[in-house]
ZANUDO-260077 format. One record per residue: x, y, z of N, C-alpha, C, CB in turn; residue in three letters. Coordinates in steps of 0.1 Angstrom, whole numbers, padded with zeros to 4 digits, m for minus. Each point is the difference from the previous one (the first is absolute). Glycine has a CB too. Example, Ala and Ser with C-alpha at 12.3 -4.5 7.8 and 13.67 -1.06 7.14 Angstrom:
residues 2
SITE      nu      nv      nw     cau     cav     caw      cu      cv      cw     cbu     cbv     cbw   residu
SITE    0132   m0057    0078   m0009    0012    0000    0009    0012    0000   m0019   m0012    0012      ALA
SITE    0015    0023   m0019    0009    0011    0000   m0008    0011    0008    0012   m0006   m0022      SER
END
This chain:
residues 260
SITE      nu      nv      nw     cau     cav     caw      cu      cv      cw     cbu     cbv     cbw   residu
SITE    0000    0123    0320   m0002    0006   m0013   m0012   m0007   m0007    0025    0006   m0002      MET
SITE   m0034    0002   m0003   m0012   m0005   m0006    0003   m0007   m0013   m0014    0017    0012      ALA
SITE    0008   m0028   m0015    0002   m0006   m0013   m0008    0008   m0011    0002   m0023    0012      LEU
SITE    0004    0023   m0024   m0007    0007   m0011   m0013   m0006   m0003    0022    0007   m0009      PRO
SITE   m0032    0001    0004   m0012   m0006   m0004    0002   m0008   m0013   m0013    0019    0010      SER
SITE    0003   m0027   m0014    0002   m0008   m0012    0003    0009   m0012   m0016   m0017    0009      ARG
SITE    0008    0028   m0010    0002    0010   m0011    0015    0005    0000   m0025    0006    0000      ARG
SITE    0029   m0001    0012    0013    0006    0001    0011   m0011   m0003   m0008    0016    0017      ASP
SITE    0006   m0028   m0013    0009   m0011   m0003    0001   m0002   m0015   m0005   m0011    0022      ALA
SITE   m0006    0011   m0029    0000   m0002   m0014    0007    0012   m0007   m0021   m0014    0002      ASP
SITE    0018    0026    0002    0006    0012   m0006    0016    0000    0002   m0022    0012    0004      LEU
SITE    0026   m0017    0007    0015   m0001    0002    0006   m0009   m0010   m0003    0005    0025      LEU
SITE   m0003   m0017   m0027    0005   m0009   m0009    0000    0006   m0014   m0008   m0019    0014      LEU
SITE   m0003    0026   m0017   m0001    0006   m0014    0011    0011   m0002   m0025   m0004    0001      TYR
SITE    0028    0011    0010    0010    0011   m0001    0014   m0007   m0002   m0014    0015    0015      LEU
SITE    0018   m0024   m0007    0013   m0006   m0001    0002   m0008   m0013    0001   m0001    0025      PHE
SITE   m0012   m0006   m0029    0001   m0008   m0012    0002    0008   m0012   m0014   m0017    0011      ALA
SITE    0006    0029   m0011    0002    0009   m0011    0014    0006   m0001   m0025    0005    0002      ASP
SITE    0030   m0001    0010    0014    0005    0000    0010   m0010   m0005   m0007    0015    0019      GLN
SITE    0005   m0028   m0014    0009   m0010   m0004    0000   m0003   m0015   m0004   m0010    0022      LEU
SITE   m0008    0011   m0028   m0002   m0002   m0014    0008    0011   m0008   m0022   m0011    0004      GLY
SITE    0021    0023    0001    0006    0011   m0007    0015   m0001    0001   m0019    0015    0005      ASP
SITE    0024   m0018    0007    0015    0000    0002    0005   m0013   m0007   m0002    0012    0022      VAL
SITE   m0005   m0023   m0022    0004   m0012   m0007    0002    0003   m0015   m0012   m0014    0018      GLU
SITE    0003    0021   m0023    0001    0003   m0015    0012    0009   m0002   m0025   m0002   m0003      SER
SITE    0027    0012    0011    0011    0008   m0001    0013   m0007    0001   m0013    0019    0009      LEU
SITE    0014   m0029    0000    0012   m0008    0002    0003   m0008   m0012   m0004    0000    0025      ARG
SITE   m0006   m0007   m0030    0002   m0008   m0012    0004    0008   m0012   m0017   m0016    0009      ILE
SITE    0011    0028   m0011    0003    0008   m0012    0014    0005    0002   m0024    0007   m0003      ALA
SITE    0028   m0002    0015    0014    0005    0002    0010   m0011   m0002   m0009    0017    0016      THR
SITE    0006   m0029   m0011    0010   m0011   m0002    0002   m0004   m0014   m0007   m0009    0022      ALA
SITE   m0004    0009   m0030    0001   m0003   m0014    0008    0011   m0008   m0022   m0012    0002      ASN
SITE    0020    0024    0002    0007    0011   m0007    0015   m0001    0003   m0020    0015    0002      ARG
SITE    0024   m0018    0011    0014   m0002    0003    0006   m0012   m0006   m0005    0011    0022      LEU
SITE   m0003   m0022   m0024    0005   m0012   m0006    0003    0004   m0015   m0013   m0015    0016      ARG
SITE    0005    0022   m0022    0002    0004   m0014    0012    0010   m0001   m0024   m0004   m0005      SER
SITE    0025    0013    0015    0011    0010   m0001    0014   m0007    0002   m0016    0017    0009      LEU
SITE    0017   m0027   m0001    0013   m0006    0003    0003   m0012   m0008   m0003    0008    0023      PHE
SITE   m0006   m0014   m0030    0002   m0012   m0007    0009    0002   m0012   m0022   m0008    0007      SER
SITE    0031   m0002   m0010    0009    0000   m0011   m0006   m0007   m0012    0019    0001    0015      ASP
SITE   m0031   m0007   m0013   m0007   m0007   m0011   m0004    0010   m0010   m0008   m0018    0016      GLU
SITE    0004    0012   m0028   m0004    0008   m0011   m0011    0010    0003    0007   m0019   m0015      GLU
SITE   m0016    0015    0024   m0012    0008    0003    0003    0010    0011   m0014   m0018   m0006      TRP
SITE    0027    0018    0012    0003    0008    0011    0008    0013   m0004    0000   m0020    0014      GLY
SITE    0002    0029   m0005    0008    0012   m0003    0014   m0001    0003   m0020    0013    0005      LYS
SITE    0024   m0022    0004    0014   m0003    0003    0007    0011    0008    0001   m0012   m0021      GLY
SITE   m0009    0019    0029    0006    0011    0009    0007   m0007    0011   m0018    0017   m0006      VAL
SITE    0030   m0013    0009    0008   m0006    0012   m0008    0002    0013    0022    0003   m0012      PRO
SITE   m0023   m0013    0020   m0008    0001    0012    0008    0007    0011   m0013   m0020   m0006      SER
SITE    0026    0022    0004    0008    0006    0011    0001    0015   m0002    0013   m0021    0002      ASP
SITE   m0020    0027   m0012    0000    0015   m0001   m0008    0006    0012    0001   m0002   m0025      LEU
SITE    0003    0013    0030   m0007    0006    0011   m0015    0002   m0002    0022    0012    0005      PRO
SITE   m0025   m0008   m0018   m0014    0002   m0003   m0008   m0013    0000    0006    0020   m0014      GLU
SITE    0001   m0030    0009   m0006   m0014    0000   m0002   m0005    0014    0010   m0004   m0022      ALA
SITE    0000    0007    0031   m0002   m0005    0014   m0011    0008    0007    0025   m0005    0000      LYS
SITE   m0027    0018   m0004   m0011    0007    0006   m0013   m0006   m0004    0014    0021   m0001      ALA
SITE   m0016   m0025   m0011   m0012   m0007   m0005   m0002   m0013    0007    0002    0011   m0022      LEU
SITE    0008   m0018    0024   m0001   m0013    0008   m0004    0003    0014    0018   m0010   m0015      THR
SITE   m0013    0021    0021   m0004    0003    0013   m0015    0004    0001    0023    0008    0004      GLY
SITE   m0028   m0002   m0014   m0014    0004   m0001   m0009   m0013    0000    0006    0021   m0012      GLN
SITE   m0001   m0031    0005   m0007   m0013    0000    0000   m0006    0014    0006   m0004   m0024      LEU
SITE    0005    0004    0031    0001   m0005    0013   m0010    0007    0010    0024   m0006   m0005      GLN
SITE   m0025    0019    0003   m0009    0008    0008   m0015   m0004   m0003    0016    0019    0000      GLN
SITE   m0019   m0022   m0012   m0013   m0005   m0004   m0003   m0013    0006    0001    0013   m0021      ILE
SITE    0009   m0022    0021   m0001   m0013    0006   m0003    0000    0015    0015   m0009   m0018      GLU
SITE   m0007    0019    0024   m0002    0001    0015   m0014    0006    0003    0024    0004    0002      THR
SITE   m0029    0005   m0010   m0014    0005    0002   m0010   m0011   m0003    0008    0023   m0007      LEU
SITE   m0006   m0031   m0003   m0009   m0011   m0002    0000   m0010    0011    0004    0002   m0024      GLU
SITE    0007   m0005    0030    0001   m0009    0011   m0008    0006    0012    0023   m0008   m0008      HIS
SITE   m0021    0021    0011   m0007    0006    0011   m0015    0000   m0002    0019    0014    0004      GLY
SITE   m0024   m0012   m0016   m0015    0000   m0002   m0005   m0014    0001    0002    0020   m0015      ILE
SITE    0006   m0030    0010   m0004   m0014    0002   m0002   m0004    0014    0012   m0005   m0021      THR
SITE   m0002    0010    0030   m0001   m0003    0014   m0013    0007    0006    0025   m0002    0002      LEU
SITE   m0028    0014   m0006   m0012    0007    0004   m0012   m0008   m0004    0012    0022   m0001      SER
SITE   m0013   m0027   m0011   m0011   m0008   m0005   m0002   m0012    0009    0004    0009   m0023      LEU
SITE    0007   m0016    0026    0000   m0012    0008   m0005    0003    0014    0018   m0010   m0014      LYS
SITE   m0014    0021    0020   m0004    0003    0013   m0015    0003    0000    0023    0009    0005      ARG
SITE   m0028   m0002   m0015   m0014    0003   m0002   m0008   m0012   m0001    0006    0022   m0010      ALA
SITE    0000   m0032    0003   m0007   m0013   m0002   m0001   m0008    0013    0008    0000   m0024      MET
SITE    0002    0001    0032    0000   m0007    0013   m0011    0006    0009    0024   m0005   m0002      ARG
SITE   m0026    0018    0001   m0010    0007    0009   m0014   m0001   m0006    0018    0015    0008      ALA
SITE   m0019   m0020   m0020   m0013    0000   m0007   m0009   m0011    0006    0012    0008   m0021      HIS
SITE   m0025   m0007    0019   m0009   m0009    0005    0001   m0014   m0006   m0015    0018    0005      TYR
SITE    0022   m0019   m0017    0003   m0013   m0006    0014   m0004    0002   m0017    0005   m0017      LEU
SITE    0024    0002    0026    0014   m0003    0003    0001   m0014    0006    0005    0024    0003      GLY
SITE   m0013   m0028    0007    0001   m0013    0007   m0002   m0011   m0011   m0008    0010    0022      PRO
SITE   m0001   m0008   m0031   m0002   m0011   m0010    0012   m0001   m0009   m0025    0004    0000      TRP
SITE    0031    0007   m0003    0012    0000   m0009    0011   m0008    0008   m0006    0022   m0011      CYS
SITE    0008   m0019    0023    0011   m0006    0008   m0002   m0015    0001    0003    0021    0013      LYS
SITE   m0016   m0025   m0012   m0003   m0014    0003    0000   m0009   m0013   m0013    0007    0020      ALA
SITE    0013    0000   m0032   m0002   m0007   m0012    0013   m0002   m0008   m0023    0009   m0001      THR
SITE    0028   m0021    0000    0013   m0003   m0006   m0001    0004   m0015    0004   m0019    0016      VAL
SITE    0006    0026   m0020    0001    0004   m0014   m0005    0014   m0003   m0003   m0024   m0006      GLY
SITE   m0005    0030    0015   m0005    0013   m0002    0009    0010    0007   m0024   m0008   m0002      VAL
SITE    0030    0017   m0006    0010    0010    0006   m0007    0013    0002    0018   m0011   m0012      GLY
SITE   m0012    0018    0022   m0006    0013    0004    0001    0010   m0012    0007   m0004    0024      GLU
SITE    0003    0004   m0031    0002    0010   m0011   m0011   m0002   m0011    0025    0002    0005      LYS
SITE   m0026   m0015   m0009   m0009   m0003   m0011   m0014    0002    0004    0017   m0016   m0010      GLN
SITE   m0021    0011    0022   m0014    0002    0004   m0003    0014    0002    0001   m0022    0012      LEU
SITE    0008    0030   m0006   m0002    0014    0001   m0003    0007   m0013    0015    0000    0020      GLY
SITE   m0007   m0004   m0030   m0002    0006   m0014   m0014   m0004   m0006    0025    0001   m0003      ARG
SITE   m0029   m0014    0006   m0013   m0004   m0005   m0011    0007    0007    0010   m0022   m0005      LEU
SITE   m0010    0023    0018   m0010    0007    0008   m0001    0015   m0004    0003   m0017    0019      LEU
SITE    0008    0023   m0023    0000    0014   m0004   m0008    0001   m0013    0022    0004    0011      ALA
SITE   m0023   m0015   m0019   m0008    0001   m0012   m0015   m0003    0002    0021   m0007   m0012      VAL
SITE   m0023   m0004    0020   m0014   m0005    0001   m0007    0007    0012    0007   m0022   m0010      ILE
SITE    0000    0028    0019   m0007    0006    0012   m0004   m0010    0010   m0007    0019   m0014      GLY
SITE   m0002   m0016    0022   m0006   m0009    0010   m0008   m0011   m0007    0000    0018    0018      ASP
SITE    0004   m0031   m0017   m0007   m0010   m0008   m0014   m0001    0005    0021   m0013   m0003      PRO
SITE   m0024    0016    0015   m0014   m0001    0006   m0010    0010   m0006    0011   m0009    0021      ALA
SITE   m0006    0019   m0028   m0009    0010   m0006   m0008   m0007   m0011    0015    0019    0006      THR
SITE   m0011   m0030   m0011   m0008   m0007   m0010   m0011   m0009    0007    0020    0000   m0016      ARG
SITE   m0031    0000    0010   m0011   m0008    0005    0003   m0015   m0001   m0016    0018   m0005      ASP
SITE    0023   m0022   m0005    0003   m0014   m0002    0014   m0001   m0007   m0025   m0006   m0001      LYS
SITE    0031   m0006    0003    0014   m0001   m0005    0000    0000   m0015    0006   m0013    0019      PRO
SITE   m0017    0010   m0026    0001    0001   m0015    0002    0014   m0005   m0016   m0020    0000      SER
SITE    0012    0030    0008    0003    0014   m0004    0015    0003    0001   m0023    0006    0008      GLN
SITE    0029   m0012    0002    0015    0001    0001    0007   m0007   m0011   m0002    0002    0025      LEU
SITE   m0003   m0014   m0028    0006   m0007   m0012   m0001    0008   m0012   m0005   m0022    0011      TRP
SITE   m0007    0028   m0013   m0002    0008   m0012    0009    0012   m0001   m0024   m0007    0000      ALA
SITE    0027    0013    0011    0009    0012    0000    0014   m0005   m0004   m0014    0011    0018      PHE
SITE    0018   m0023   m0015    0013   m0005   m0003    0000   m0007   m0013    0005   m0002    0024      ALA
SITE   m0016    0002   m0032    0000   m0006   m0013   m0001   m0015    0001    0013    0018   m0008      GLY
SITE   m0018   m0024    0019   m0001   m0014    0002   m0014   m0005   m0002    0019    0001    0015      LEU
SITE   m0028    0007   m0021   m0014   m0004   m0003    0000   m0007   m0013   m0010    0019    0013      HIS
SITE   m0001   m0025   m0017   m0002   m0006   m0012   m0012    0007   m0008    0009   m0022    0009      VAL
SITE   m0007    0025   m0021   m0010    0007   m0008   m0010   m0010   m0006    0016    0018   m0005      LEU
SITE   m0029   m0015    0008   m0011   m0009   m0005   m0007    0008   m0011   m0002   m0011    0023      HIS
SITE   m0008    0004   m0030   m0007    0007   m0010   m0006    0013    0005   m0005   m0022   m0011      PRO
SITE    0006    0033    0004   m0005    0013    0004    0010    0009    0007   m0022   m0012    0002      GLY
SITE    0033    0006    0003    0010    0008    0006    0010    0004   m0011   m0002   m0012    0022      HIS
SITE    0007    0025   m0021    0009    0005   m0009    0011    0007    0007   m0018    0003   m0017      ARG
SITE    0029   m0002    0010    0012    0007    0005   m0002    0015   m0001    0015   m0020   m0006      ALA
SITE   m0012    0027    0017   m0002    0014    0000    0012    0007   m0007   m0013   m0002    0021      SER
SITE    0010    0014   m0026    0010    0008   m0006    0007    0010    0009   m0012   m0003   m0021      ASP
SITE    0008    0002    0034    0006    0009    0010    0005   m0008    0012   m0014    0019   m0008      THR
SITE    0024   m0014    0014    0005   m0007    0012   m0005    0006    0013    0021   m0006   m0012      GLN
SITE   m0026   m0002    0021   m0006    0005    0012    0012    0006    0009   m0019   m0017   m0001      LYS
SITE    0015    0026    0010    0011    0006    0009    0006   m0011    0008   m0012    0022    0001      PRO
SITE    0024   m0019    0004    0007   m0009    0010   m0009   m0002    0012    0023    0007   m0009      ARG
SITE   m0022   m0019    0015   m0009   m0003    0011    0005    0009    0012   m0004   m0023   m0008      ALA
SITE    0016    0027    0008    0004    0009    0011   m0007    0013    0000    0022   m0010   m0001      GLY
SITE   m0028    0014   m0011   m0008    0012   m0001   m0015   m0003    0001    0019    0010   m0014      VAL
SITE   m0023   m0021    0007   m0014   m0003    0000   m0001   m0015    0003   m0006    0019   m0016      ASP
SITE    0007   m0023    0028    0000   m0015    0003   m0013   m0007   m0002    0017    0006    0016      PRO
SITE   m0028    0001   m0019   m0013   m0006   m0002   m0003   m0003   m0015   m0008    0011    0020      THR
SITE    0017   m0007   m0029   m0002   m0002   m0014    0000   m0015   m0004    0010    0023   m0005      SER
SITE   m0018   m0027   m0004    0000   m0014   m0005    0000    0000   m0015   m0013   m0007    0021      ASP
SITE    0025    0006   m0027    0001    0001   m0014   m0006   m0011   m0007    0021    0013    0003      PRO
SITE   m0023   m0025    0003   m0005   m0011   m0006   m0014    0002   m0005    0015   m0014    0014      GLY
SITE   m0022    0024   m0009   m0014    0002   m0003   m0002    0011   m0011   m0006   m0007    0023      GLN
SITE    0017    0012   m0028   m0001    0011   m0010   m0004   m0006   m0014    0017    0014    0013      SER
SITE   m0025   m0007   m0020   m0004   m0005   m0013    0000    0012   m0010   m0014   m0018    0010      VAL
SITE    0026    0025   m0011    0000    0012   m0008    0006   m0001   m0014    0002    0011    0022      LEU
SITE    0004   m0023   m0025    0008   m0001   m0012   m0008   m0006   m0011    0020   m0002    0014      ASP
SITE   m0013    0001   m0026   m0007   m0006   m0012    0006   m0013   m0003   m0004    0022   m0008      THR
SITE    0014   m0027    0015    0006   m0013   m0003   m0006   m0011    0009    0021    0012   m0008      GLN
SITE   m0028   m0021    0002   m0005   m0012    0008    0010   m0011    0000   m0024    0007   m0006      ARG
SITE    0026   m0013    0017    0009   m0011    0002   m0008   m0013    0001    0018    0015    0010      LEU
SITE   m0011   m0026   m0012   m0006   m0013    0000   m0005   m0004    0014    0014   m0007   m0019      ARG
SITE   m0025    0000    0020   m0005   m0005    0013    0010   m0008    0007   m0023    0001   m0008      ALA
SITE    0024    0000    0021    0009   m0008    0008    0015    0003   m0002   m0018   m0017   m0001      GLY
SITE    0021    0028   m0004    0014    0003   m0003    0005    0011    0010   m0003   m0006   m0024      VAL
SITE    0015    0003    0030    0006    0010    0009    0004    0013   m0008    0009   m0018    0015      ALA
SITE   m0011    0030   m0009    0003    0012   m0008    0015    0002   m0002   m0020    0010    0010      PRO
SITE    0023   m0005   m0022    0014    0003   m0003    0000    0014   m0006    0005   m0024   m0005      THR
SITE    0007    0030    0006    0002    0013   m0005   m0001    0000   m0015    0014    0006    0019      ARG
SITE   m0021    0004   m0025   m0002    0001   m0014    0008    0012   m0005   m0023   m0010    0001      GLN
SITE    0030    0008   m0012    0008    0011   m0006   m0009    0012   m0004    0016   m0017   m0009      ARG
SITE   m0012    0028    0014   m0007    0013   m0003   m0011    0002    0010    0005   m0003   m0024      GLY
SITE   m0007   m0005    0034   m0011    0002    0009    0006   m0001    0014   m0017   m0010   m0016      GLN
SITE    0012    0018    0026    0003   m0002    0014   m0008   m0010    0006    0007    0024    0001      GLN
SITE   m0001   m0032    0008   m0008   m0010    0007   m0009    0006    0010    0019   m0016   m0003      ALA
SITE   m0030    0010    0006   m0009    0005    0010    0002   m0006    0013   m0017    0003   m0017      ASN
SITE    0029   m0009    0019    0004   m0006    0013    0015    0005    0002   m0015   m0021   m0002      TRP
SITE    0019    0020    0014    0013    0006    0004    0011   m0010   m0003   m0011    0013    0018      SER
SITE    0019   m0009   m0028    0012   m0009   m0004    0010    0000    0012   m0004    0005   m0025      THR
SITE    0005    0006    0032    0009    0000    0011   m0004   m0010    0011    0006    0024   m0005      GLU
SITE   m0019   m0024    0008   m0005   m0009    0010    0002   m0015   m0004   m0017    0017    0007      ALA
SITE    0016   m0019   m0020    0002   m0014   m0004    0015   m0004    0001   m0020    0002   m0016      LYS
SITE    0028    0008    0012    0015   m0003    0001    0004   m0002    0014    0004    0014   m0020      THR
SITE   m0008   m0005    0029    0003   m0002    0014   m0004   m0013    0006   m0001    0025    0003      ARG
SITE   m0012   m0029   m0006   m0005   m0013    0005    0008   m0011   m0006   m0023    0010    0002      THR
SITE    0027   m0009   m0015    0008   m0011   m0006    0014   m0001    0007   m0012    0004   m0022      TYR
SITE    0018    0007    0025    0013   m0001    0006   m0001   m0006    0014    0007    0020   m0012      LEU
SITE   m0017   m0018    0019   m0002   m0006    0013   m0002   m0015   m0002   m0010    0021    0010      ILE
SITE    0001   m0025   m0019   m0002   m0014   m0003    0012   m0007   m0004   m0023    0006   m0007      ALA
SITE    0031    0001   m0001    0013   m0006   m0005    0009   m0003    0012   m0002    0012   m0022      GLU
SITE    0003   m0003    0031    0008   m0001    0012   m0005   m0012    0008    0005    0024    0000      SER
SITE   m0018   m0025    0002   m0006   m0010    0008    0002   m0015   m0005   m0017    0017    0006      CYS
SITE    0016   m0018   m0019    0002   m0014   m0006    0014   m0005    0001   m0019    0004   m0015      ILE
SITE    0028    0005    0018    0014   m0004    0001    0003   m0005    0014    0007    0017   m0017      LYS
SITE   m0016   m0015    0026    0001   m0004    0014   m0008   m0013    0003    0004    0025    0007      GLN
SITE    0003   m0035   m0004   m0006   m0013    0002   m0011    0000    0011    0021   m0011   m0008      ARG
SITE   m0019    0019    0018   m0009    0000    0011   m0010    0011   m0001    0018   m0009    0014      HIS
SITE   m0019    0016   m0025   m0010    0010   m0002   m0013   m0007   m0002    0016    0017   m0009      SER
SITE   m0027   m0012    0015   m0013   m0006   m0003   m0004    0001   m0015   m0007    0006    0023      PRO
SITE    0013    0003   m0030   m0004    0002   m0014    0008   m0009   m0009   m0006    0023    0005      TYR
SITE    0016   m0029    0000    0007   m0010   m0008   m0010   m0012   m0003    0023    0007    0009      ARG
SITE   m0030   m0011    0001   m0010   m0011   m0002   m0011    0004   m0010    0005   m0008    0023      ALA
SITE   m0009    0020   m0023   m0010    0005   m0010    0006   m0001   m0014   m0010    0015    0017      VAL
SITE    0022   m0011   m0018    0007   m0001   m0014    0001   m0015   m0004    0013    0021    0005      TYR
SITE   m0008   m0029    0003    0002   m0014   m0003   m0014   m0007   m0004    0020   m0001    0015      ASP
SITE   m0030    0005   m0008   m0013   m0006   m0003   m0005    0006   m0014   m0006   m0002    0025      ALA
SITE    0009    0014   m0027   m0003    0006   m0013    0007   m0007   m0012   m0004    0021    0011      GLY
SITE    0017   m0024   m0009    0007   m0007   m0011   m0006   m0014   m0002    0021    0013    0006      ARG
SITE   m0025   m0020    0004   m0006   m0013   m0001   m0014    0002   m0007    0012   m0009    0020      THR
SITE   m0019    0019   m0016   m0014    0002   m0006    0001    0003   m0015   m0008    0009    0022      LYS
SITE    0018   m0002   m0026    0000    0004   m0014    0010   m0008   m0009   m0006    0023    0008      TYR
SITE    0011   m0034   m0002    0010   m0008   m0007   m0006   m0006   m0013    0011   m0005    0021      ALA
SITE   m0024    0001   m0021   m0006   m0006   m0012   m0011    0009   m0006    0005   m0022    0010      ASP
SITE   m0004    0035   m0007   m0010    0009   m0005    0002    0003   m0015   m0002    0010    0023      SER
SITE   m0008   m0007   m0030    0001    0004   m0014   m0006    0014   m0002   m0002   m0024   m0008      VAL
SITE    0005    0030   m0003   m0005    0014   m0003   m0015   m0001   m0003    0023    0007   m0008      HIS
SITE   m0031    0003    0014   m0014    0002   m0004   m0001    0010   m0011   m0007   m0007    0024      GLN
SITE    0017    0016   m0026   m0001    0010   m0010    0014    0001   m0006   m0017    0013    0013      HIS
SITE    0018   m0007   m0025    0013    0002   m0006    0010    0007    0010   m0011    0001   m0023      PRO
SITE    0023   m0005    0023    0009    0005    0011    0013    0005   m0007   m0009   m0016    0017      CYS
SITE    0011    0030   m0016    0012    0006   m0005    0013   m0004    0008   m0014    0019   m0009      LYS
SITE    0012   m0022    0022    0011   m0004    0008    0007   m0012   m0004   m0012    0011    0019      ARG
SITE    0004   m0021   m0023    0005   m0013   m0003    0003   m0003   m0015   m0012   m0008    0020      CYS
SITE    0007    0016   m0029    0003   m0002   m0014    0012    0008   m0005   m0024   m0004   m0003      GLY
SITE    0029    0001   m0009    0011    0008   m0005   m0005    0014   m0004    0011   m0021   m0009      PRO
SITE   m0002    0030    0007   m0003    0014   m0003   m0010    0001   m0012    0022    0007    0009      SER
SITE   m0033   m0001   m0006   m0010    0002   m0011   m0009   m0012   m0002    0015    0015   m0011      GLY
SITE   m0013   m0026    0019   m0008   m0012   m0002   m0004   m0005    0014    0011   m0006   m0022      THR
SITE   m0022    0010    0027   m0004   m0004    0014   m0003   m0016    0000   m0010    0023    0004      PRO
SITE    0013   m0028    0008   m0003   m0015    0001   m0015   m0002   m0001    0020   m0003    0015      ALA
SITE   m0024   m0008   m0021   m0014   m0003   m0003   m0007   m0005    0013    0006   m0004   m0024      GLU
SITE   m0019    0006    0025   m0008   m0006    0011    0002   m0016   m0001   m0017    0019   m0001      PRO
SITE    0018   m0024    0013    0002   m0015    0001    0014   m0004    0001   m0021   m0002   m0013      GLY
SITE    0031    0011    0010    0014   m0004    0002    0004    0002    0014    0004    0007   m0024      THR
SITE    0006   m0015    0028    0005    0001    0014    0006    0014    0004    0004   m0025   m0001      PRO
SITE   m0005    0029    0013    0007    0012    0005    0015   m0002    0000   m0021    0006    0014      LEU
SITE    0028    0003   m0018    0015   m0001    0002    0003    0001    0015    0004    0011   m0023      SER
SITE    0009   m0015    0026    0004    0000    0014    0000    0015    0005    0014   m0020   m0004      LEU
SITE   m0011    0029   m0005    0000    0014    0005   m0014    0005    0003    0020    0004   m0014      GLY
SITE   m0030   m0009    0006   m0014    0004    0003   m0005   m0007    0012   m0004    0003   m0024      HIS
SITE    0008   m0015    0027   m0003   m0007    0012    0005    0008    0012    0000   m0023   m0012      GLN
SITE    0013    0027    0011    0006    0008    0011   m0008    0013    0002    0022   m0010   m0006      HIS
SITE   m0026    0017   m0005   m0007    0012    0002   m0014   m0002    0006    0012    0009   m0020      ALA
SITE   m0018   m0020    0017   m0013   m0002    0006    0001   m0003    0015   m0008   m0009   m0022      ARG
SITE    0019    0001    0026    0002   m0003    0014    0004    0013    0007    0007   m0024   m0006      ALA
SITE    0001    0032    0000    0003    0013    0006   m0012    0009    0003    0023   m0001   m0011      MET
SITE   m0032    0000    0001   m0013    0008    0002   m0008   m0005    0012    0000    0003   m0025      ARG
SITE    0000   m0016    0027   m0006   m0005    0012    0006    0005    0013   m0006   m0021   m0013      LEU
SITE    0020    0021    0013    0007    0005    0012   m0003    0015    0002    0018   m0017   m0004      VAL
SITE   m0018    0025   m0007   m0003    0014    0001   m0014    0003    0006    0016    0004   m0019      MET
SITE   m0026   m0012    0014   m0013    0002    0005   m0001   m0004    0015   m0009   m0004   m0024      LYS
SITE    0016   m0006    0028   m0001   m0005    0014    0007    0011    0009    0000   m0024   m0008      ARG
SITE    0011    0030    0003    0006    0010    0008   m0009    0012    0003    0022   m0007   m0009      ILE
SITE   m0029    0011   m0002   m0009    0012    0001   m0012   m0004    0008    0008    0008   m0022      LEU
SITE   m0013   m0021    0021   m0011   m0004    0008    0004    0000    0015   m0008   m0014   m0019      LEU
SITE    0019    0009    0022    0005    0000    0014    0001    0014    0006    0012   m0022   m0004      ASP
SITE   m0006    0031   m0004    0001    0014    0004   m0014    0006    0003    0021    0003   m0013      LEU
SITE   m0031   m0006    0004   m0013    0005    0002   m0006   m0006    0013   m0003    0002   m0025      TRP
SITE    0005   m0015    0028   m0006   m0006    0012    0007    0006    0012   m0005   m0021   m0013      LYS
SITE    0018    0022    0013    0007    0005    0012   m0004    0015    0003    0019   m0016   m0004      VAL
SITE   m0020    0024   m0006   m0003    0014    0001   m0014    0003    0004    0017    0004   m0017      ALA
SITE   m0026   m0014    0014   m0015    0003    0003   m0002    0001    0015   m0006   m0013   m0020      ALA
END
């Protein structure tokens, strides 16, 4: 049997990941509705769960869960057959499901000329003077894998130099929030594994930023409405976020190198 082309392999991941997202959302919504329907708490409806109609609804949830499980298996099989499948298998902490969902968003990493374009798509770039946040979101990489949102200059809101981009209320980010989330989940899984190569990247990052101070006012570390002042130490949570950022960038860099 002939192996799928790189494009076909990417499209299969895109198909199964999209299906999984749809069914996952349906399963969560259905489970929440049933929880509210059967709960005796003040916020619940208190419907007895042993009613025939209630059992039928519970059966529907089980069918959705079975469908979700089947799609997850299909996604994992597609990831094993993917050209990045061997890297996934050899890298401790990187799971087939999460990597498949990430690749469905970013497409073939090698379509970028340089890894900084991949970082920009996942919101891991840094805004310098003259760069602005866009008011439109670029297409998913599964549709347009050559897009580079980090180079867009369409908006009216200028951000501080050397500041990582953040979502602004009332504006759409010009980078893929889903790509950033998927990369973060993989990084989170990796740092939990002592033998993962990315655990060392995280530990080095925590050491690097242990004595760092803010270069700009920081909403993350200050109380609500009062950003931390420049020159003040980073909170432990901010140190963790910076170290995670290093891990996320390294994962995307490695994917870019292996796919090239």
